[in-house]
N, C-alpha and C positions, 0 to 999 in steps of 0.2 A: 497399302498392301504391296507385298513383293510381287512383281510381274505385272501389276495393274497398269494399264496404259489407256489413254483416251485422247481423242483429237476432237476439237470443236471446229465446225465449219460455219462461218458467219458472212452475212452481207449487211453492211452499214451497222454493225454492232448487234445485229439480230442473229441468233443461232437458228440454222435450218437443218443441221445434221450433227450427229456425234458418232465417231467410230470408237468402239469400246472393246477392250480386251481384258477379260477377267474382271469385269467391274464388280467391285465389292465381293470378289471371290466366287462369283457365279459360274465361272469356268467357260463362259461363252465368248466368242468373237462375234460382234454384232454391230449393226448400223441402226441408230435410232433417228427417226425423222417424222415430221408432221404429215398426217394424212387427212384427206377430206372427211368431214362428218359422216359417220356410218361405216367407213371402211375399216377402222380398227376392229370392231366387233366381228365383221364379216370375215376379214382375213384370219384373225386368231381363232375364230370358231371353225373355219374350214381347214386350216392347216396349222394346228398348234405346235407341230414339230419344227416349223419354219418361222413362224411369227409369234411374238409374245408381247404382253403389255409391260412396258418398261416402268420400273419404280419411279416415282415422282412425276414422270412426264406423261404416263399413260392417261391420267385423268385430264390432261389437257390436249388430248387428241394425237398423241405420238405413238408410233409403233416400233417394236424391235424386230429387226430382220436378221436371222442367223446367217453368218458368213463362214461358219466352221463346219458346215455339213458337206457330205461327199460331193453333192451337186449344188452349184449356186448359179442361178440365172442372172448373169451380170447385166443384161439388157433390162431386166426387171429392177435391179438394184439402181441402175441409172435412172429409170423412170421414177422410182421413189424419191431419189435426190432432187430431180427436176421439179417434181410436184411440190416437195416440201419447200424448195426455194421459192417457188411461185406463191405459196401460201404465206410465207414469212417476209419475203422481201418488200421493201417499199413499193407502192403501186406502180410507179413509173418503171422501175427496174423489173418488176414482175411482168409487165406488159412487154418490155423489150426482150425478155427471155422466151416469150411465146407461150 
């Protein structure tokens, strides 16, 4: 698709985050990352304008975080990336990441 862009962030060949711009023409700029069990439903249910269940990945515990809204809490985005890294990284590296 024209204008579609995405970046994959990996650790040892395992993806822990995606940056997506207009993925499949959805018009969003977003970050997709893995979240702990139960967080996906709670976040999407409480703030559906900020969070969404991403296609394909949502069923495996990934959340979409909108980055194209007027206000983005970048500390929160950082937390999502760090948590996702720890959930996906090999155990030794996850422990080192704290």
